[in-house]
C-alpha angles and dihedrals in degrees: 000000000000091000091052092050090049092053091048091050092054093047097048096042097058104136118246114210120192114219129190117294119270122207108253090204087075088067096036094055093044108093102142138092114277115203085344089301116126112246133191093027085153125005096208133052089240131044089210108299099349122077113252125217091257117113134193112259124250115292093002122129118209128193119197126191111196120188132185122186121209123268117307087215090080092063118186093351088080095016090257093308099315092119092054101045124144127201136204124197114199128186119196129185128191109227084179136343089274103036129062135176125198143179126195145174125210126194087214103098085341091270123185115198138186121191145180124209122185138170117238100178136352130223111256130190108248089008139061108358100213142056111224122196130177123218127189126177137181121201137192119201106209094175094077109107126209089214088067095033108038093182094051117141131185091254089061089066092059125100132164140186136199122196137180109207113202118183138173128195104215095184141327092294106037136053131162137192140197121200121193105199138193117190131174133198119192087203121042127180095227123057088211093058119093114237090225112061135182131211141168119219123206122188145155148181129218119190114227098180142338092294104019135075137163116229134188138176136181131191122212111204109213103194108023114156113259092236094047116128091205126105139212109268117248119182135178126184151151128240121213116193120203136160108293095357144069112200120197123191120185151156121227141163091225121078097183114086102196117091095248090046103051093038098043105027109036106141104174127103120211091200091060098041090250095142137129129232116215147153141213118213117195129196127180122207 
């Protein structure tokens, strides 16, 4: 227990240093191959819900505000989800061009998260055909209450996820990604659900214009309990790239924004109009 708390303290106390602002247009307008390495495979850190293989550049500090309204299915009763919105604030810093650290807080289940994202290999013309990035996150669910769960221990609040993000830029307009994922929740809502769960993410981006693209991703849960009420997450969105900002607008059947949440606890149903509108707003400093 003491060892676990010590590890958590190190992860969550990584210093964040804000450096001078870089012009995001430099990245937006770069869509070529640099030193034979494919660039601009994805323009945002996320496709929609899934992490993309893009990383924050060295010594850059990125702030992401992610917002999900409630279900559109409820109509005017909740003002099309406005009354039930959740927000996630994420701070990412580039230790190097290929290694990022981040911390975030989500109002959904009051989750605090720390994550590492690191490039293992990069797609190269005439060389290796894929970009491969690792992503590891550690989450603490502070919404669990001992009044409802008398046997609740600190360890029950812990979740973690490990992903391998594998992308390929087919041409200037189209990129795709697959994301084998392992995620673990020390506390699960259903006794029949394994704590350790497996999923496969599929996603892609198609460029519609110099500043626009359509993005989509889908998660296939491999060992969901047969009596689980949760669904596989399907998300479709549009990216708008402007100087200093990347603005993502999307529809999804998963309101949670952490890996374990959208893969393991998506409740919406596209067939019934039970979906959530949301956006991600990115700013680089």
